[in-house]
N, C-alpha and C positions, 0 to 999 in steps of 0.2 A: 750926158746922153748914154757911158754905160750902163754908171746904177743905175736910170732908166730904163733899160736893155736886160740887166736882169733879173730889176723885179719883175720887170713885165713875163717874164720866162720862167721865175720863183712861181706870181700868180700861176700864171698857166696852165702848171707839175700842179699843183697843187690842187685845180681844178679839178684836172685832171685825175689824181686821187680821189679825188672824194668823187664823182660819178664812178673808179669804180668802185670804189665801197657799197656804194647806195646799191651796182651791179650787185656784182658779190652777197650784202642783206639779201636782196630781189631771190636773187638763185637759191640765195641759204635757203630762204622763206622757203620757195620751192620743192627742195629736197625734204623740208621738216613739213610739210604740209602732206608729201605723199606719202608718207613715211610714218607719217600719223600712229601714235604707236594704240594697242585696238588688242580687245579677247575676243579670244573662242574659246566654246564648250557644246559643247551636244546638249541638244534640244529633249531630253523624255516624254515631258509633257506632251509638246505638240509631236508625239513622232505617233504615237495613240490615234490621230487621227487618218491615218494609214491603215491603219488597221479593222475602221468601222465599219466598213463598208464587207456587205456578211456574201457577199459573190469575191470582189475583187484582190488577189489570189498577191500581186504583186505587179511590178512592173517597172519601166528605165525611161529616158531621156526626162520627164520631170521638170517643161518647163509652162512659169507660169502667165495668164492674163487679164489684166483686174477686169471687169465686165462692167462692175458701176455697184451700184446699192448693195455694198456687201460681202459679192457673189464673187469666187476669183475662178479662172477658170482651169484646169493643170491639163497638159497633153503628155499623153503615157506610148511608147513607142514598143515594145515585147510585153505584155502584160497577162498574167499567167487568170485567165475564168472558168469559177465553182460553175461545174456542169450538172455534178449531182454529192448529194448528200456523201457525207460531211463536209465536201466543198471545197476540203485539205489537200496542199497542195500537190497531190500525187499526181501516178498516173490516171489511179480511179479515176482520179472526182476533177479535173480542166485539163481547161486542154486551154494551148497559145494565139491568140490575135496579133494581132503586124501594130495597129495604134489604137487609142480608146482618148476620150476624154470625163475627167473628174469638174463638179464640181461642188467649188467648198461654199459658204455660207456664214456667213461671218471669220475676219482677218486673219484672228485668232485660233491656231493651231487648235489651244487645246484645249479649246470648247466648241471649235466650229461644228457644222454639221459636215458630213460626207457621205459625195454620193454617182460614183460612176458609168457611163454613159455608152450601147456599143449596139449597133443595129444587131440581124438576126432575133433567137430565139434567145428562149435559160436554156437550153443543152444544145445548141449550135448558133455560137454570137459567128460575128464579125467584124473585119475590121469597119474604125469611123473611113474614114478614107480605104473605097476596095483598092484590090490590086491593079495594077495591070500589065497582061500578057503572066509574064514567071516574074515580075521586078515586083516589089509593094516599095510600100509608102514608108518611116520614120520620121514622124512629128522634128524641125527645127523650132523656131520657135514663131508665136504670135502677138498679135497688137489690136488694140483696138481707139478705129479710132472713125468718132460720133457713133452712128450707133452700127457699124458695119466692122467687120474684126476681120482680121489678115490673117493665114496659115500659112507658116513656108513651111516646107517639109525635100529627104531626100528621099530624091528614087533607090536603089539597092535591090543589086545583081545578085542572083550568087556566085558565086566564086573556089576554083578550086584550090586556095593556095590562100594563108591567112588566118585569118577566122572562118574562112566559108564563106566571102560577102563584103562587096564591095557598094562606094555611092556609085553610080552609069548616071545622073542628073540632078533637078534640083524639081521642084514645082511647087504652085501656087494655091493655095484658093482666100474666095471670099465669102463669107458666111455673113447670112443677114439676120431677123427677128429672134434676134439675142439676148432679148428679157428672157424668152419661155425656155421651155430641157431641149438637149440640145437636140432628140428626138423631133422637133418641128423642128430646127435649123431650113432657111435656106445655104441651097448651097451650087458656087461656080466654080466651073476655075479658073485663073484667071493663068494667061499666057505668061508664064515670062521669056524675054530675046534672050537670046543666046546670044555670046562672042566665042573669041578664038583665040582665050586667053585656058579653057581650061578654066572657069570661077563659081562656086556655085554659090550664089544667092542668097542672103538669107539666115547665114546663122546664129545672126544677134541681128537685131532692132528698135530702131529707137523713131518719137514723132513728135521732130519739133516742129512749130509748125512754117514756115510750108512745107514742110521735110520731112519726108518717111529717108528716114536713111536704113542702109542693110545695110551688116560685116558680112565679111564673104573671102572664101576662101577657096584657093586649087586644096581641090578633091577628089582624086586621087590626082599625089602632090606631098609637095612639104609644107603645106601647110600653111606656105604663107597666104596672111589676113588687106587687103581690100574695102577701100569703102565708098558703094554707090548711094547714090537719089534718085532721087525722083519727087516730081514735085504728086502731095498726099493727093488730090481734086483727082490728076489720073489716074492715080489709081482706083480710089476711086469708081468711076470709070468702067473704070477695066483695063486701062492701057496703061502699058509700062515700056513700050516700046523706048519713052522720051526717061533714057535712064544718059545722066552721068555718072565719071568717073574721078578722084580724085583721084591727079594725077604730080598730088607735093605742091609746094609752096610760090614753086618758078610759073606754073602753069595755067593752078584754081584746075577749078572742075572743067571736065569736060565731056560733053553732048558727046556720047558713044556712038552717034553719025561721026564725027570727027579725032575722034581718036582709032591711033596710028601711033602708037608705042603702046608697053602696057602699064598700067596705075602703075602708082604709088607704091609702093611696103609698108604699112602702116607700122606692124613686128614681124618678123620671118615665122617665131615657131607658137601658134594657133592654135585653133581643135575648134571640128567637127559641131560640138554639141557643149558651148559656153556663153555671156552672156555680159551683155553692156550696158549700167547702166545709171545716172549721175547721184550723185552726194550730196546733199543739200546743205552737212554734215559740213564739210571739207572742201564741197565750192570744186569736188573734177567727180570725174566719170571713173569707176571702178572696172578693170572687165575682168572675168574669177573665172578660171577653167581649173582643172588637171594639168598636171606634168604629166609624163612621164607614161608609164606602160606596168598593166598587172598592182605590182604596190606603191599608190602615185600620194601626190600632193593635191591638197586645194591651194588656189596661191592667187594671183590679184598682181598687176599691174592699172596705172594709173596715168592723165592728164587732162593737163588744162582745156582742152580738145578734142571732140572725136577726130581731128583730124593728126593728136596728137601735137606735142612731143610723142611718146606712150613710152612711161619709163621701163627700168627690168622688171622682173617677174621676181615678189617675197614670198615670202611661204603665207598663209596665215589660219592653216588648220591642216593637223597633221592628224590620219579617220583611227581607231583603233584597230578598224580589221587589217592594218598593216600586218599584224599578228599574226593571222589565222593563212593559210595557209590556202593555196591554189583563190586566192580572195581575190578579184581583180574591183580597182576603184577608178572611178571616171564623170567625164557628164555633168562640172559643177558650177550652177546656177546660179546668180542673184535671183532672191524673186523682194521687192521692194517696197511690194504693196501688203506685203504679209507685216504684221504685227508685234509683240513680245520679242523685241531687241535691236535697236541701232539699224541690223543689215542681216535677213532671212536667211542662208546660204541653203541647199543642197547636192549632196553628191545620191550617184549610185557606185551599190554595190552588187557585183556577178560571181561565180564561180561553174563550175561544173554540175552537172542537174541532182547527179547526189549529194553533193555537198549544198545547192537552195531546199534539196527534198527531210532535210536532214535540218539544217540551221534557218528558223518561218525569219529568221532576222538581216538574214537577205533577199536578195532582190527587191528591196524596198529602199526609195526613196531615204538616204541621214537627213537629217537634222544641222544644222549650224551655227548658235547665235553667237554674232559680231558686236561687241558693243566699242564705240573710240573712246580714245583714255581724254578725260579733260587738261 
């Protein structure tokens, strides 16, 4: 009997060991996948597209939306518009508007056509999304669902501290008739629900039927990242009150009406400008952002699911502009609809005005090509 008992215990221990080994191999596989090797390099031949519009002289934000049929929408924030010949970026010849839109025709930037749109006239340009009282709008992310374009924006107010501005809310718009030029689009305001947690909705968006997911963060605040969702059909009908928040594995998705506690933090150190995309090659979600202030790096975190767990940040690309004095880098985003590499990323460069006038490579989105290793 004792021999049988010892044999049974040995078998149990062996089974437990095999399970542990299998578990460790699975975890190691996940880690290997999330840390899959890649190469990243600048894309100069694609960069030339941004210089092709004769009047747009640079801008930041640089989010994209695939409009279909080879058309890509670019959402820009503060942009220099040429208003007088020779339309160069100088006090004589440009004005700045708070936001505008570009249409790229062709998914390859190295061969695509590019036109930027804004309302107003050539000598008096206006923001595509007009200001409210003394505040203004900077685009966040947009997404196309069926024949409707949804654009999330930051509401920005002047401030006596920091860089002279601060976010003071959020907004969203529904846009139809998007197969024509932006000047012909029909635009209506989408009222976003208030929340008591100071969370700004729509820093990044993903549509996975039947839900529209919105990565959202505390801003102003510590940039903790949260996840909300709606049934997409309700949003297309102009209804956003039926919002749900991810509250963690134990309680899952909770309706805003039943939420009595703060939603779960996906990760603590997000950015107001970033992107989340699904990458089929690695079968995971990628969150792209910059980290730091000023001389920053382009970073990435990964996850097998939108709700996490999200990995630690890893370096994707070190911008060469870090060596230039007083140049800031920010707002890194992925653009999965573009072709030319496994993944195309942009980041923004900025500097004091005298530097921007002298160095015309600044204040245009900078392109990075990322290719996974076999």
